[in-house]
N, C-alpha and C positions, 0 to 999 in steps of 0.2 A: 504494500500499500504506499502511496507517495503522500509527501507533506501537503498541506494546504498551499494555495497558489501564492500566498504573500512570501512564502519562503522562497520563492524561485529567483527573486532578484537579489538573493545573496550569493556569495561566491565560496561558500563553505563557511566554517567556523570563523566568525570575525575576529576572534581572539587568537587565531592560529593561523598564519600565512607563510609563505615561503621567506619572507622578509623578518619575520619573527624569530629565525632560527629554529627550525624544528629539531627536537631531540628525538632522534629516532630510536632510542632506548627507553624513551618515556612511554609508559603503557597508554596514558590520556592522549598523547600526541598520535601514537600509531593508531588508537582506536578511531580517533576523529578523522584522520587522513583516510582510513579504509573505508569508513562510512560516507564520507563525502564521494570517494570515487565510485561507490555503489549508487549514490545520488545522481551523480554524473550520467549513468546509464539511463535512469528514470528519465531525465530531462531531455536527453537525446531522442528517446522514443517519443515523449510528448511532442517534441519539435516536428518530429518526422511526420506523426499524425497530423498536425497542424499546418503541414506543407510550408513550413518557414522557407525562405529562400537560402539563409544560412542556417543549416539544421543544428549548428553548434553555437548559435549566437548567445543563447542563454546557457548553455550547458558548458562550454569550455573553462568558465572560471572555477568550475568544481574540481578540476585537475590542474590546471595552469597554475592556480594559486600554490600549488605544493611542487611545482616544477615537473609536472608529469605531461606527457603528450599521449593522445589516443592513437595508437598504432593501427587499431584494427576494431571494427565493429563486428559483432556476433550476430548473425541474423537467423530468425527461425525459418525453417524451409516450408512450414505450413502456411504461415500467415505473414511472412516477411517482416514481422516485428523485430526490433532491436532488442535483445535480451541479455546481452552482455557485451564487455569491451576488454580490449587487451591495452593496458597503459604502460608506457616506457618513461623511466626516471631520467629526465635530461636537464640536470641544472645548468643554469648560465654560467659562462666564464667568470662573471663578476662575482659568483657565489663560490669560487674554487677554494675559499678560506673556511668555508662552513663544513662541520663534520657531517658525513654521511654514514657513518658507522652504523650498521644495522638497517640502512635503508634497502628496500628492494629494488632490483633493476627493473622488474616488470610486476604488474599487479593485474590478475585477471578477476574482473568483476561482474556480478550477475545481479539483476534487478529482481524484485518480486512481481506479484500480481498487480497490474495497472489498471485502475477502474476507468478504462476508456473503451468504446464500443469496438474500435478497429483491433485490438489485441486482447479484450476481455475473454472471449469465448474460448481461444487457445489457451490462455492462463488458466482459467477455470478447469479445462480439461486436464491439464498437468497437476494442478491442486488435487484433483480427484485421482490422478495417479499416485500422488504421494500417500493418500488414505489406502489405496488399493496395493501399496508396496511395489509399484511398477514403474516408477520414475526413471529407474536405471535403464529401462528398454525402450524409452522415448528417444525421437530423433534430435530433440533439443539437448537431451544430455550427451548423445553421441557427437554432437557439434561441439558441444563444451569439451568434452574429454579430447578430441582431435586437437583443440587449440592448447589445452594444458600439456598434452605430450610433445606437441611441436615446440613450445616455448621451453619447457624442461630440457629436450634434448639439445636446445641451441644454447642455453646459458647455465644449465645446472639447477639443481633443486634448491640450493642456499639463496638464490637470489630471485626467487619467485613467491609472490604471496596469492592467496586466493581469498575472496571476499564475496558475500552475498547476504541479501536481505529476504526473509520471509522464503517464498518459492525459490529465489536466487540462493539463498542459504542453504536449501535442500541440495541444489545442484553443486554448489561448492562442497558441501560435506561428502556426497557421493564421489565427487572427483578425488577429494583429499583421501577418502578411504580406498579408493582404487589404487591410487599411487602408492599408499602406505602399505598395502598388501604385496606390492612389488618392492618394498625395501625403501621407497622414496618419499620422504617426509616433507611436506609443504607448510608453511606457515599460513594458517587459516583463521579467517575471522568470519564468525557466523552470527549474524544479527536477527534476533526474533525467529530462530529455526523452529519449524513446525514439528510438533510432537504429536503424530497421528494415532491419539488415544483418548478415552474419556479423561476428563481433567480432574483427577482424583485429588490433586492438590488443593481444589477447591473446596473440598469437604472440610468442615469446621473441627471435626473430631480427630485428634492424632491417632487414636488406638484404632478407630474404624479404618482410617486410611492404611495404617500399618497391617491390619488383616487382610484388607482387599488386595494389597500388593504381595503380601506373603502367600496367600492362597493362589493368585495369579501366577507367581514364581513357581511354586511347587507343581502347578499344573503343567506349565510350560515346560520345566525341567524333566517331568516325567514323560512328555511326549518326546522330547529332544533325545532322552535315552532311549525310548522305543524305536525312534527313527535312526539311531545310531549316528548322531551329530557329534562331531569331535569338540572336545571341550578346549583345545588349543586356540590362542588369540593372536593372529598376527598383527593386530591393530595396538597391542599394549605399549608400543614404543612412540605413539603417535598422539599428541594432545592438542586439538585445535582450541581456539579461544571462542567460547560460547557466551553470548550476551542475551539475557533474558529479562522481562519485565515482569513483576508479580502480578500486575493488573491485566496481562496480555494472556488469556486463556489458550491461545495457540501455542505458545512456548513455556509457559509457566510450569508446566508438568515435569521439564527437566530439573527444577529444583528439587522436586519430591523423588525423581528417578535417581539422582546421585545421593541424596540423603538415604534412600532405602539401600542403595549399594554399599555406603559405609556402614549402616547397621548390620547387614547381612555378613560383612567381613568381620566386624567386632563379635558377631555370634558364631564364627568359625564356619558360616556357611557361604563363603564367598565363591567356591566352586559352583555350587548348585544356581547361584545369581548368575555367574558368568555363562553357565550352560543354557538357563532359560532365556538370557537376553539374545541368544543367537537364533531363536525361533519367532517369527511373527504368525501369531494365530490369525489375525486378519488376512495375511498374505496366504496362509496355508489353506483357509477357508475359500479363498479366491482362486485356488489353484496355482499359487506362487510359492515356492518352498524357500526363496531366498531369504536372507537374514533381514530382519527389522532395518528399514532405513534409518531410523532413529538411534540405533544401538551406536554408542560411543563409550568405549571401556574408560578412557582418560579424557579430562578436559579441564581446561582453566575456565572455570565458571564464574561470570560476573552478573549479579542480579541488581538491576535497577530498582531501588527502593522508593524512589520519588513517585508520589501518588499522582495519578492522572484522572481526570473527571470523566473520560470515556475511552473505549476500546481502540478508536481510531488513533488517538495519541499514544496510548499504551503500545501500540503495535508499530508506529511510524519509525522511519530510519532517522528522521530528524533529531530524536532524543539523544542519539550517541555521540554527537559532536557538541552537545551543551556543556558549558564549563562547570556548571552547578549541580551535575548529576550526584545523587545520593547513592553511591555504589557498595555492594558488600565486598568484604575482603577477597583478593583474589585466591582462589583454592584450587590446588590440583588434586582430582579425584581420581 
């Protein structure tokens, strides 16, 4: 979901521009830049749909402010919408004295669902593919993976970031997981990543939530054993950055998901939990035996504790470059 129109005359976080000497090892700076590059994809697609003569007239400040150039736009082959972009870091010679330690050479960013008629139908189809656990088999994901593999082959994994919001974060997650299973670990920023499940975290009673998760875990683990699913985990060496909002029911379940994982580890039942998470009941019932899209063994989880009056703001990408965020401590689960 994109921010309100009044946010489009901005060039990204006003408190943070290339002229203010970005610290690429500062978590707030990195998060703000990654979110801004995702926003650039939203604005490019909006401009395309409005048939602006200069399709990057409003969009370019979202990346040029941080010394990036849009190297390539990623186009969906079904509706021709722009769903992603490849950015290249190109600082001007006058900034040669600024530190770029920790800065990516390339960022591949993906937008989420855009509430515009020319792209909405296709975006909603892909949202439904997330629920069906079939996003990995779509042409949009295949295009994204081709771009990721091409850039990584050219410059190496240490110089590439992935970033996405909502539907785009699901694409970034799947791309990151695919590469991680091949031993290639990419820095990945996932904003408001969809958790395709009933939002158990919204249940007010902690014991009820724990029981529901425990029963579900035991059931899935039993099925996994019956199906002879291996308990080994090739993803345990990769940890993406996961940004969720407590008021966003689309992603808030990740907070409970990781808390439950910690509780199971403390109880000595971590093996059962790891086995259970490799099986998607929804995907199984729909004839798809692949692992759940949302399964992440490790993550740097950051929860925005700032209260928002409505879902649209809680799910928006623009919250992630605000300087007044009330974030929980960064935790590695």
